[in-house]
PyMOL Python script that loads the backbone (N, CA, C, O; Angstrom):
from pymol import cmd

cmd.read_pdbstr("""\
ATOM      1  N   MET A   1       5.885  15.831   6.390  1.00  0.00           N
ATOM      2  CA  MET A   1       7.311  15.197   6.773  1.00  0.00           C
ATOM      3  C   MET A   1       6.697  13.592   6.335  1.00  0.00           C
ATOM      4  O   MET A   1       7.503  13.061   5.571  1.00  0.00           O
ATOM      5  N   GLY A   2       6.203  13.225   6.452  1.00  0.00           N
ATOM      6  CA  GLY A   2       5.515  11.951   5.735  1.00  0.00           C
ATOM      7  C   GLY A   2       5.574  11.655   4.712  1.00  0.00           C
ATOM      8  O   GLY A   2       5.902  10.524   4.354  1.00  0.00           O
ATOM      9  N   VAL A   3       5.062  13.249   3.423  1.00  0.00           N
ATOM     10  CA  VAL A   3       4.720  13.280   1.836  1.00  0.00           C
ATOM     11  C   VAL A   3       6.194  13.537   1.221  1.00  0.00           C
ATOM     12  O   VAL A   3       6.646  13.024   0.197  1.00  0.00           O
ATOM     13  N   SER A   4       6.770  14.357   1.998  1.00  0.00           N
ATOM     14  CA  SER A   4       8.618  14.434   1.959  1.00  0.00           C
ATOM     15  C   SER A   4       8.749  13.504   1.673  1.00  0.00           C
ATOM     16  O   SER A   4       8.746  13.301   0.459  1.00  0.00           O
ATOM     17  N   THR A   5       9.014  11.962   2.912  1.00  0.00           N
ATOM     18  CA  THR A   5      10.020  11.602   3.078  1.00  0.00           C
ATOM     19  C   THR A   5       9.546  10.225   1.528  1.00  0.00           C
ATOM     20  O   THR A   5      10.274   9.540   0.809  1.00  0.00           O
ATOM     21  N   TYR A   6       8.149  10.365   1.606  1.00  0.00           N
ATOM     22  CA  TYR A   6       7.934   9.500  -0.201  1.00  0.00           C
ATOM     23  C   TYR A   6       8.714  10.078  -0.919  1.00  0.00           C
ATOM     24  O   TYR A   6       9.838   9.662  -1.201  1.00  0.00           O
ATOM     25  N   PHE A   7       8.045  11.455  -1.433  1.00  0.00           N
ATOM     26  CA  PHE A   7       8.264  12.149  -2.218  1.00  0.00           C
ATOM     27  C   PHE A   7       9.923  12.108  -2.796  1.00  0.00           C
ATOM     28  O   PHE A   7      10.255  11.920  -3.967  1.00  0.00           O
ATOM     29  N   PHE A   8      10.746  12.314  -1.746  1.00  0.00           N
ATOM     30  CA  PHE A   8      12.377  11.908  -1.892  1.00  0.00           C
ATOM     31  C   PHE A   8      12.205   9.977  -1.862  1.00  0.00           C
ATOM     32  O   PHE A   8      12.423   9.756  -3.053  1.00  0.00           O
ATOM     33  N   MET A   9      12.078   9.258  -1.534  1.00  0.00           N
ATOM     34  CA  MET A   9      12.152   8.289  -1.567  1.00  0.00           C
ATOM     35  C   MET A   9      11.766   7.862  -3.108  1.00  0.00           C
ATOM     36  O   MET A   9      12.566   7.002  -3.475  1.00  0.00           O
ATOM     37  N   VAL A  10      10.759   8.192  -4.184  1.00  0.00           N
ATOM     38  CA  VAL A  10      10.518   8.216  -5.343  1.00  0.00           C
ATOM     39  C   VAL A  10      11.297   8.666  -6.086  1.00  0.00           C
ATOM     40  O   VAL A  10      11.229   8.412  -7.289  1.00  0.00           O
ATOM     41  N   ASP A  11      12.722   9.852  -5.304  1.00  0.00           N
ATOM     42  CA  ASP A  11      13.267  10.392  -6.586  1.00  0.00           C
ATOM     43  C   ASP A  11      14.284   9.715  -6.798  1.00  0.00           C
ATOM     44  O   ASP A  11      14.754   9.560  -7.925  1.00  0.00           O
ATOM     45  N   VAL A  12      15.053   8.919  -5.113  1.00  0.00           N
ATOM     46  CA  VAL A  12      15.872   8.004  -4.983  1.00  0.00           C
ATOM     47  C   VAL A  12      15.745   6.828  -6.346  1.00  0.00           C
ATOM     48  O   VAL A  12      16.520   6.872  -7.301  1.00  0.00           O
ATOM     49  N   GLY A  13      15.184   6.315  -6.282  1.00  0.00           N
ATOM     50  CA  GLY A  13      14.505   4.957  -6.513  1.00  0.00           C
ATOM     51  C   GLY A  13      14.563   5.344  -8.164  1.00  0.00           C
ATOM     52  O   GLY A  13      15.096   4.420  -8.779  1.00  0.00           O
ATOM     53  N   THR A  14      14.312   6.034  -8.703  1.00  0.00           N
ATOM     54  CA  THR A  14      13.620   6.737  -9.469  1.00  0.00           C
ATOM     55  C   THR A  14      15.228   7.184 -10.510  1.00  0.00           C
ATOM     56  O   THR A  14      15.427   7.010 -11.713  1.00  0.00           O
ATOM     57  N   GLY A  15      16.020   7.713  -9.581  1.00  0.00           N
ATOM     58  CA  GLY A  15      17.295   8.097  -9.863  1.00  0.00           C
ATOM     59  C   GLY A  15      18.531   6.894  -9.874  1.00  0.00           C
ATOM     60  O   GLY A  15      19.489   6.685 -10.617  1.00  0.00           O
ATOM     61  N   LEU A  16      18.005   6.245  -8.689  1.00  0.00           N
ATOM     62  CA  LEU A  16      19.252   4.947  -9.351  1.00  0.00           C
ATOM     63  C   LEU A  16      18.986   3.313  -9.377  1.00  0.00           C
ATOM     64  O   LEU A  16      19.746   2.401  -9.703  1.00  0.00           O
ATOM     65  N   GLY A  17      17.647   3.292  -8.920  1.00  0.00           N
ATOM     66  CA  GLY A  17      17.032   2.106  -9.754  1.00  0.00           C
ATOM     67  C   GLY A  17      17.210   1.504 -11.625  1.00  0.00           C
ATOM     68  O   GLY A  17      17.246   0.336 -12.010  1.00  0.00           O
ATOM     69  N   PRO A  18      17.289   2.742 -12.446  1.00  0.00           N
ATOM     70  CA  PRO A  18      17.747   2.602 -13.357  1.00  0.00           C
ATOM     71  C   PRO A  18      19.177   1.860 -13.447  1.00  0.00           C
ATOM     72  O   PRO A  18      19.339   0.689 -13.790  1.00  0.00           O
ATOM     73  N   VAL A  19      20.385   2.961 -12.992  1.00  0.00           N
ATOM     74  CA  VAL A  19      21.634   2.543 -12.580  1.00  0.00           C
ATOM     75  C   VAL A  19      22.309   1.743 -12.165  1.00  0.00           C
ATOM     76  O   VAL A  19      23.457   1.481 -12.523  1.00  0.00           O
ATOM     77  N   LEU A  20      21.094   0.789 -10.590  1.00  0.00           N
ATOM     78  CA  LEU A  20      21.642  -0.035 -10.331  1.00  0.00           C
ATOM     79  C   LEU A  20      21.444  -1.339 -11.111  1.00  0.00           C
ATOM     80  O   LEU A  20      22.159  -2.317 -11.329  1.00  0.00           O
ATOM     81  N   LEU A  21      20.026  -0.929 -11.495  1.00  0.00           N
ATOM     82  CA  LEU A  21      19.650  -2.126 -12.694  1.00  0.00           C
ATOM     83  C   LEU A  21      20.393  -2.538 -13.922  1.00  0.00           C
ATOM     84  O   LEU A  21      20.798  -3.626 -14.330  1.00  0.00           O
ATOM     85  N   GLY A  22      20.441  -1.353 -14.365  1.00  0.00           N
ATOM     86  CA  GLY A  22      20.982  -1.272 -15.505  1.00  0.00           C
ATOM     87  C   GLY A  22      22.528  -2.113 -15.524  1.00  0.00           C
ATOM     88  O   GLY A  22      22.767  -3.080 -16.247  1.00  0.00           O
ATOM     89  N   TRP A  23      23.396  -1.550 -14.642  1.00  0.00           N
ATOM     90  CA  TRP A  23      24.767  -2.321 -14.001  1.00  0.00           C
ATOM     91  C   TRP A  23      24.744  -3.672 -13.791  1.00  0.00           C
ATOM     92  O   TRP A  23      25.833  -4.234 -13.909  1.00  0.00           O
ATOM     93  N   LEU A  24      23.315  -4.687 -13.368  1.00  0.00           N
ATOM     94  CA  LEU A  24      22.757  -5.902 -12.451  1.00  0.00           C
ATOM     95  C   LEU A  24      22.691  -6.481 -14.244  1.00  0.00           C
ATOM     96  O   LEU A  24      22.925  -7.678 -14.407  1.00  0.00           O
ATOM     97  N   VAL A  25      22.410  -5.712 -15.381  1.00  0.00           N
ATOM     98  CA  VAL A  25      21.753  -6.635 -16.062  1.00  0.00           C
ATOM     99  C   VAL A  25      23.063  -7.112 -17.285  1.00  0.00           C
ATOM    100  O   VAL A  25      23.015  -8.090 -18.030  1.00  0.00           O
ATOM    101  N   GLY A  26      24.380  -5.899 -17.170  1.00  0.00           N
ATOM    102  CA  GLY A  26      24.703  -5.829 -18.285  1.00  0.00           C
ATOM    103  C   GLY A  26      26.238  -7.105 -17.181  1.00  0.00           C
ATOM    104  O   GLY A  26      27.061  -7.920 -17.598  1.00  0.00           O
ATOM    105  N   ALA A  27      25.940  -6.673 -15.964  1.00  0.00           N
ATOM    106  CA  ALA A  27      26.608  -8.085 -15.305  1.00  0.00           C
ATOM    107  C   ALA A  27      26.225  -9.318 -15.306  1.00  0.00           C
ATOM    108  O   ALA A  27      27.147 -10.127 -15.415  1.00  0.00           O
ATOM    109  N   THR A  28      25.075  -9.784 -15.213  1.00  0.00           N
ATOM    110  CA  THR A  28      24.293 -11.183 -15.802  1.00  0.00           C
ATOM    111  C   THR A  28      23.390 -10.702 -16.511  1.00  0.00           C
ATOM    112  O   THR A  28      23.735  -9.917 -17.395  1.00  0.00           O
ATOM    113  N   SER A  29      21.705 -11.082 -16.310  1.00  0.00           N
ATOM    114  CA  SER A  29      21.190 -11.066 -16.850  1.00  0.00           C
ATOM    115  C   SER A  29      19.777 -10.554 -16.767  1.00  0.00           C
ATOM    116  O   SER A  29      19.426 -10.308 -15.613  1.00  0.00           O
ATOM    117  N   TYR A  30      18.731 -10.295 -17.855  1.00  0.00           N
ATOM    118  CA  TYR A  30      17.169 -10.099 -17.629  1.00  0.00           C
ATOM    119  C   TYR A  30      16.709 -10.542 -17.309  1.00  0.00           C
ATOM    120  O   TYR A  30      15.593 -10.046 -17.158  1.00  0.00           O
ATOM    121  N   ARG A  31      16.876 -11.889 -16.824  1.00  0.00           N
ATOM    122  CA  ARG A  31      16.605 -12.910 -15.644  1.00  0.00           C
ATOM    123  C   ARG A  31      16.667 -12.725 -14.587  1.00  0.00           C
ATOM    124  O   ARG A  31      15.655 -12.623 -13.893  1.00  0.00           O
ATOM    125  N   THR A  32      18.161 -12.597 -14.008  1.00  0.00           N
ATOM    126  CA  THR A  32      18.942 -12.025 -13.046  1.00  0.00           C
ATOM    127  C   THR A  32      17.970 -10.822 -12.060  1.00  0.00           C
ATOM    128  O   THR A  32      17.689 -10.958 -10.869  1.00  0.00           O
ATOM    129  N   MET A  33      17.577  -9.632 -12.976  1.00  0.00           N
ATOM    130  CA  MET A  33      18.000  -8.928 -12.760  1.00  0.00           C
ATOM    131  C   MET A  33      16.317  -8.305 -12.602  1.00  0.00           C
ATOM    132  O   MET A  33      16.091  -7.171 -12.180  1.00  0.00           O
ATOM    133  N   TYR A  34      14.956  -9.526 -13.132  1.00  0.00           N
ATOM    134  CA  TYR A  34      13.782  -9.508 -12.762  1.00  0.00           C
ATOM    135  C   TYR A  34      13.508 -10.564 -11.232  1.00  0.00           C
ATOM    136  O   TYR A  34      12.615 -10.345 -10.414  1.00  0.00           O
ATOM    137  N   ALA A  35      14.026 -11.147 -11.189  1.00  0.00           N
ATOM    138  CA  ALA A  35      14.743 -11.623 -10.401  1.00  0.00           C
ATOM    139  C   ALA A  35      14.402 -11.068  -8.937  1.00  0.00           C
ATOM    140  O   ALA A  35      13.399 -11.214  -8.238  1.00  0.00           O
ATOM    141  N   VAL A  36      15.758 -10.288  -8.701  1.00  0.00           N
ATOM    142  CA  VAL A  36      16.327  -9.445  -7.917  1.00  0.00           C
ATOM    143  C   VAL A  36      15.148  -8.614  -7.358  1.00  0.00           C
ATOM    144  O   VAL A  36      14.749  -8.715  -6.198  1.00  0.00           O
ATOM    145  N   SER A  37      14.364  -7.360  -8.765  1.00  0.00           N
ATOM    146  CA  SER A  37      13.871  -7.178  -8.399  1.00  0.00           C
ATOM    147  C   SER A  37      11.937  -7.366  -8.100  1.00  0.00           C
ATOM    148  O   SER A  37      10.945  -6.652  -7.949  1.00  0.00           O
ATOM    149  N   ALA A  38      12.278  -8.653  -8.149  1.00  0.00           N
ATOM    150  CA  ALA A  38      10.885  -9.174  -7.390  1.00  0.00           C
ATOM    151  C   ALA A  38      11.232  -9.933  -5.871  1.00  0.00           C
ATOM    152  O   ALA A  38      10.290 -10.443  -5.266  1.00  0.00           O
ATOM    153  N   ILE A  39      12.485  -9.979  -5.344  1.00  0.00           N
ATOM    154  CA  ILE A  39      12.851  -9.981  -3.867  1.00  0.00           C
ATOM    155  C   ILE A  39      12.368  -9.379  -3.264  1.00  0.00           C
ATOM    156  O   ILE A  39      11.556  -9.617  -2.370  1.00  0.00           O
ATOM    157  N   LEU A  40      13.162  -7.618  -3.991  1.00  0.00           N
ATOM    158  CA  LEU A  40      13.150  -6.639  -3.421  1.00  0.00           C
ATOM    159  C   LEU A  40      11.588  -6.409  -2.638  1.00  0.00           C
ATOM    160  O   LEU A  40      11.494  -6.398  -1.410  1.00  0.00           O
ATOM    161  N   VAL A  41      10.331  -6.222  -3.617  1.00  0.00           N
ATOM    162  CA  VAL A  41       9.307  -5.954  -4.130  1.00  0.00           C
ATOM    163  C   VAL A  41       8.803  -7.010  -2.489  1.00  0.00           C
ATOM    164  O   VAL A  41       8.085  -6.521  -1.617  1.00  0.00           O
ATOM    165  N   ALA A  42       9.253  -8.145  -2.429  1.00  0.00           N
ATOM    166  CA  ALA A  42       8.585  -9.269  -1.410  1.00  0.00           C
ATOM    167  C   ALA A  42       9.236  -9.335  -0.116  1.00  0.00           C
ATOM    168  O   ALA A  42       8.914 -10.060   0.824  1.00  0.00           O
ATOM    169  N   LEU A  43      10.508  -8.215  -0.189  1.00  0.00           N
ATOM    170  CA  LEU A  43      10.627  -7.640   0.933  1.00  0.00           C
ATOM    171  C   LEU A  43      10.368  -6.688   1.535  1.00  0.00           C
ATOM    172  O   LEU A  43       9.978  -6.633   2.701  1.00  0.00           O
ATOM    173  N   ALA A  44      10.618  -5.557   0.565  1.00  0.00           N
ATOM    174  CA  ALA A  44       9.333  -4.853   0.956  1.00  0.00           C
ATOM    175  C   ALA A  44       7.832  -4.674   1.551  1.00  0.00           C
ATOM    176  O   ALA A  44       7.305  -3.978   2.419  1.00  0.00           O
ATOM    177  N   ALA A  45       7.351  -5.846   0.460  1.00  0.00           N
ATOM    178  CA  ALA A  45       5.270  -6.014   0.951  1.00  0.00           C
ATOM    179  C   ALA A  45       5.585  -7.229   3.284  1.00  0.00           C
ATOM    180  O   ALA A  45       4.678  -7.402   4.098  1.00  0.00           O
ATOM    181  N   VAL A  46       6.630  -7.545   3.402  1.00  0.00           N
ATOM    182  CA  VAL A  46       7.118  -8.265   4.048  1.00  0.00           C
ATOM    183  C   VAL A  46       7.218  -6.824   5.145  1.00  0.00           C
ATOM    184  O   VAL A  46       6.301  -6.571   5.925  1.00  0.00           O
ATOM    185  N   LEU A  47       8.348  -6.053   5.053  1.00  0.00           N
ATOM    186  CA  LEU A  47       8.532  -4.954   6.063  1.00  0.00           C
ATOM    187  C   LEU A  47       7.515  -4.195   6.216  1.00  0.00           C
ATOM    188  O   LEU A  47       7.567  -3.547   7.262  1.00  0.00           O
ATOM    189  N   TYR A  48       6.342  -3.970   5.395  1.00  0.00           N
ATOM    190  CA  TYR A  48       5.139  -2.692   5.110  1.00  0.00           C
ATOM    191  C   TYR A  48       4.809  -3.410   6.406  1.00  0.00           C
ATOM    192  O   TYR A  48       5.078  -2.877   7.483  1.00  0.00           O
ATOM    193  N   HIS A  49       4.096  -4.888   6.321  1.00  0.00           N
ATOM    194  CA  HIS A  49       3.326  -5.681   6.704  1.00  0.00           C
ATOM    195  C   HIS A  49       3.773  -5.932   8.511  1.00  0.00           C
ATOM    196  O   HIS A  49       3.034  -6.270   9.435  1.00  0.00           O
ATOM    197  N   LEU A  50       5.282  -5.606   8.521  1.00  0.00           N
ATOM    198  CA  LEU A  50       5.711  -6.160   9.998  1.00  0.00           C
ATOM    199  C   LEU A  50       5.699  -4.558  10.815  1.00  0.00           C
ATOM    200  O   LEU A  50       5.579  -4.414  12.031  1.00  0.00           O
ATOM    201  N   VAL A  51       5.810  -3.762  10.094  1.00  0.00           N
ATOM    202  CA  VAL A  51       5.536  -1.837  10.485  1.00  0.00           C
ATOM    203  C   VAL A  51       4.323  -1.227  10.695  1.00  0.00           C
ATOM    204  O   VAL A  51       4.015  -0.351  11.504  1.00  0.00           O
ATOM    205  N   HIS A  52       3.340  -2.097   9.434  1.00  0.00           N
ATOM    206  CA  HIS A  52       2.057  -1.325   9.862  1.00  0.00           C
ATOM    207  C   HIS A  52       0.912  -1.918   9.669  1.00  0.00           C
ATOM    208  O   HIS A  52      -0.178  -1.362   9.537  1.00  0.00           O
ATOM    209  N   GLY A  53       1.129  -2.995   9.652  1.00  0.00           N
ATOM    210  CA  GLY A  53      -0.112  -4.287   9.046  1.00  0.00           C
ATOM    211  C   GLY A  53      -0.237  -5.050  10.285  1.00  0.00           C
ATOM    212  O   GLY A  53      -0.774  -6.133  10.051  1.00  0.00           O
ATOM    213  N   ARG A  54       0.094  -4.871  11.664  1.00  0.00           N
ATOM    214  CA  ARG A  54      -0.013  -6.241  12.809  1.00  0.00           C
ATOM    215  C   ARG A  54      -1.455  -5.105  13.383  1.00  0.00           C
ATOM    216  O   ARG A  54      -2.609  -5.456  13.625  1.00  0.00           O
ATOM    217  N   ARG A  55      -0.956  -3.937  13.452  1.00  0.00           N
ATOM    218  CA  ARG A  55      -1.793  -3.129  14.248  1.00  0.00           C
ATOM    219  C   ARG A  55      -3.165  -3.181  14.214  1.00  0.00           C
ATOM    220  O   ARG A  55      -3.850  -2.914  13.227  1.00  0.00           O
ATOM    221  N   PRO A  56      -3.722  -3.659  15.711  1.00  0.00           N
ATOM    222  CA  PRO A  56      -4.993  -3.445  15.763  1.00  0.00           C
ATOM    223  C   PRO A  56      -5.856  -2.272  16.250  1.00  0.00           C
ATOM    224  O   PRO A  56      -5.688  -1.732  17.343  1.00  0.00           O
ATOM    225  N   ARG A  57      -6.881  -1.887  15.270  1.00  0.00           N
ATOM    226  CA  ARG A  57      -7.878  -1.049  15.576  1.00  0.00           C
ATOM    227  C   ARG A  57      -7.986  -0.484  17.380  1.00  0.00           C
ATOM    228  O   ARG A  57      -8.859  -0.999  18.079  1.00  0.00           O
ATOM    229  N   GLY A  58      -7.523   0.034  17.677  1.00  0.00           N
ATOM    230  CA  GLY A  58      -7.285   0.826  19.042  1.00  0.00           C
ATOM    231  C   GLY A  58      -8.426   2.126  19.696  1.00  0.00           C
ATOM    232  O   GLY A  58      -9.271   2.395  18.842  1.00  0.00           O
ATOM    233  N   ALA A  59      -8.463   2.303  19.977  1.00  0.00           N
ATOM    234  CA  ALA A  59      -8.422   3.446  20.786  1.00  0.00           C
ATOM    235  C   ALA A  59      -7.892   4.542  19.722  1.00  0.00           C
ATOM    236  O   ALA A  59      -7.104   4.246  18.824  1.00  0.00           O
ATOM    237  N   GLY A  60      -8.479   6.009  19.950  1.00  0.00           N
ATOM    238  CA  GLY A  60      -8.087   7.186  18.899  1.00  0.00           C
ATOM    239  C   GLY A  60      -8.057   6.836  17.248  1.00  0.00           C
ATOM    240  O   GLY A  60      -8.340   7.895  16.688  1.00  0.00           O
ATOM    241  N   GLU A  61      -7.854   5.897  16.351  1.00  0.00           N
ATOM    242  CA  GLU A  61      -8.279   5.447  15.606  1.00  0.00           C
ATOM    243  C   GLU A  61      -9.928   5.890  15.077  1.00  0.00           C
ATOM    244  O   GLU A  61     -10.834   5.756  15.899  1.00  0.00           O
ATOM    245  N   PHE A  62     -10.192   6.327  13.911  1.00  0.00           N
ATOM    246  CA  PHE A  62     -11.369   6.688  13.367  1.00  0.00           C
ATOM    247  C   PHE A  62     -11.746   5.519  13.114  1.00  0.00           C
ATOM    248  O   PHE A  62     -10.773   4.785  12.941  1.00  0.00           O
ATOM    249  N   THR A  63     -12.917   4.899  12.989  1.00  0.00           N
ATOM    250  CA  THR A  63     -13.596   3.642  12.938  1.00  0.00           C
ATOM    251  C   THR A  63     -14.994   3.743  12.128  1.00  0.00           C
ATOM    252  O   THR A  63     -15.622   2.849  11.560  1.00  0.00           O
ATOM    253  N   GLY A  64     -15.322   5.344  12.282  1.00  0.00           N
ATOM    254  CA  GLY A  64     -17.055   5.413  11.770  1.00  0.00           C
ATOM    255  C   GLY A  64     -18.277   4.947  12.542  1.00  0.00           C
ATOM    256  O   GLY A  64     -19.386   5.293  12.135  1.00  0.00           O
ATOM    257  N   GLU A  65     -18.121   3.940  13.982  1.00  0.00           N
ATOM    258  CA  GLU A  65     -18.594   3.682  14.608  1.00  0.00           C
ATOM    259  C   GLU A  65     -19.025   4.783  15.489  1.00  0.00           C
ATOM    260  O   GLU A  65     -18.408   5.822  15.726  1.00  0.00           O
ATOM    261  N   VAL A  66     -20.071   4.442  15.900  1.00  0.00           N
ATOM    262  CA  VAL A  66     -21.425   5.843  16.305  1.00  0.00           C
ATOM    263  C   VAL A  66     -20.565   5.935  18.072  1.00  0.00           C
ATOM    264  O   VAL A  66     -20.400   5.220  19.060  1.00  0.00           O
ATOM    265  N   LEU A  67     -20.353   6.807  17.760  1.00  0.00           N
ATOM    266  CA  LEU A  67     -19.631   7.281  19.678  1.00  0.00           C
ATOM    267  C   LEU A  67     -20.842   8.287  21.178  1.00  0.00           C
ATOM    268  O   LEU A  67     -21.139   9.454  20.922  1.00  0.00           O
ATOM    269  N   ASP A  68     -21.113   7.961  21.887  1.00  0.00           N
ATOM    270  CA  ASP A  68     -21.976   8.372  21.963  1.00  0.00           C
ATOM    271  C   ASP A  68     -23.546   8.658  22.201  1.00  0.00           C
ATOM    272  O   ASP A  68     -24.312   9.287  22.931  1.00  0.00           O
ATOM    273  N   GLY A  69     -23.511   7.634  20.918  1.00  0.00           N
ATOM    274  CA  GLY A  69     -24.709   8.269  20.157  1.00  0.00           C
ATOM    275  C   GLY A  69     -25.016   9.306  19.512  1.00  0.00           C
ATOM    276  O   GLY A  69     -26.077   9.920  19.404  1.00  0.00           O
ATOM    277  N   GLU A  70     -23.674   9.507  18.948  1.00  0.00           N
ATOM    278  CA  GLU A  70     -23.860  10.656  17.990  1.00  0.00           C
ATOM    279  C   GLU A  70     -22.542   9.723  17.185  1.00  0.00           C
ATOM    280  O   GLU A  70     -21.928   8.721  17.552  1.00  0.00           O
ATOM    281  N   ARG A  71     -22.439  10.688  15.765  1.00  0.00           N
ATOM    282  CA  ARG A  71     -22.140  10.165  14.982  1.00  0.00           C
ATOM    283  C   ARG A  71     -20.885  11.392  14.737  1.00  0.00           C
ATOM    284  O   ARG A  71     -21.099  12.285  15.557  1.00  0.00           O
ATOM    285  N   TRP A  72     -19.870  11.663  14.027  1.00  0.00           N
ATOM    286  CA  TRP A  72     -18.896  11.747  13.858  1.00  0.00           C
ATOM    287  C   TRP A  72     -19.284  13.355  13.093  1.00  0.00           C
ATOM    288  O   TRP A  72     -20.036  13.101  12.152  1.00  0.00           O
ATOM    289  N   PRO A  73     -19.073  14.629  13.164  1.00  0.00           N
ATOM    290  CA  PRO A  73     -19.231  15.716  11.922  1.00  0.00           C
ATOM    291  C   PRO A  73     -19.458  15.222  10.481  1.00  0.00           C
ATOM    292  O   PRO A  73     -18.602  14.442  10.062  1.00  0.00           O
ATOM    293  N   GLY A  74     -20.428  15.533   9.687  1.00  0.00           N
ATOM    294  CA  GLY A  74     -20.509  15.116   8.481  1.00  0.00           C
ATOM    295  C   GLY A  74     -20.870  13.830   7.551  1.00  0.00           C
ATOM    296  O   GLY A  74     -20.794  13.670   6.333  1.00  0.00           O
ATOM    297  N   GLN A  75     -21.419  12.727   8.921  1.00  0.00           N
ATOM    298  CA  GLN A  75     -21.850  11.092   8.479  1.00  0.00           C
ATOM    299  C   GLN A  75     -22.566  11.400   8.116  1.00  0.00           C
ATOM    300  O   GLN A  75     -22.563  10.932   6.978  1.00  0.00           O
ATOM    301  N   ASP A  76     -23.331  11.936   8.231  1.00  0.00           N
ATOM    302  CA  ASP A  76     -24.969  12.000   8.359  1.00  0.00           C
ATOM    303  C   ASP A  76     -25.678  12.466   7.429  1.00  0.00           C
ATOM    304  O   ASP A  76     -26.867  12.351   7.133  1.00  0.00           O
ATOM    305  N   GLY A  77     -23.926  13.566   6.555  1.00  0.00           N
ATOM    306  CA  GLY A  77     -25.062  13.913   4.974  1.00  0.00           C
ATOM    307  C   GLY A  77     -25.255  15.339   4.908  1.00  0.00           C
ATOM    308  O   GLY A  77     -25.546  15.791   3.801  1.00  0.00           O
ATOM    309  N   ARG A  78     -25.120  16.360   6.148  1.00  0.00           N
ATOM    310  CA  ARG A  78     -26.096  17.300   6.257  1.00  0.00           C
ATOM    311  C   ARG A  78     -24.477  18.036   6.343  1.00  0.00           C
ATOM    312  O   ARG A  78     -23.461  17.452   6.721  1.00  0.00           O
ATOM    313  N   ARG A  79     -24.581  19.573   5.845  1.00  0.00           N
ATOM    314  CA  ARG A  79     -23.921  20.515   5.888  1.00  0.00           C
ATOM    315  C   ARG A  79     -23.626  21.066   7.267  1.00  0.00           C
ATOM    316  O   ARG A  79     -24.484  21.599   7.971  1.00  0.00           O
ATOM    317  N   GLN A  80     -22.459  20.918   7.579  1.00  0.00           N
ATOM    318  CA  GLN A  80     -21.997  21.550   8.563  1.00  0.00           C
ATOM    319  C   GLN A  80     -22.262  23.203   8.691  1.00  0.00           C
ATOM    320  O   GLN A  80     -22.205  23.665   7.552  1.00  0.00           O
ATOM    321  N   PRO A  81     -22.499  24.130   9.556  1.00  0.00           N
ATOM    322  CA  PRO A  81     -22.284  25.035   9.668  1.00  0.00           C
ATOM    323  C   PRO A  81     -21.376  26.255   9.346  1.00  0.00           C
ATOM    324  O   PRO A  81     -21.608  27.350   9.859  1.00  0.00           O
TER     325      PRO A  81
END
""", "prot")
cmd.dss("prot")
cmd.show_as("cartoon", "prot")
cmd.util.cbc("prot")
cmd.orient("prot")
């Protein structure tokens, strides 16, 4: 589900981005288009940080730490049966 959502949004951005930014260039200037694009990237980074960036590592997440004296399968470099 996550991969299909990602590629859907890539397709939407590839399809609508040039149309919307081309309209913006025609109505204003390239300087304004690049400024608006930079603001959108900054807002996306803030949104990503709010959604994904502040979550502390908790139980159930793989950290690579030793659990009960054993490592996760495949962590010691040996082939698994």
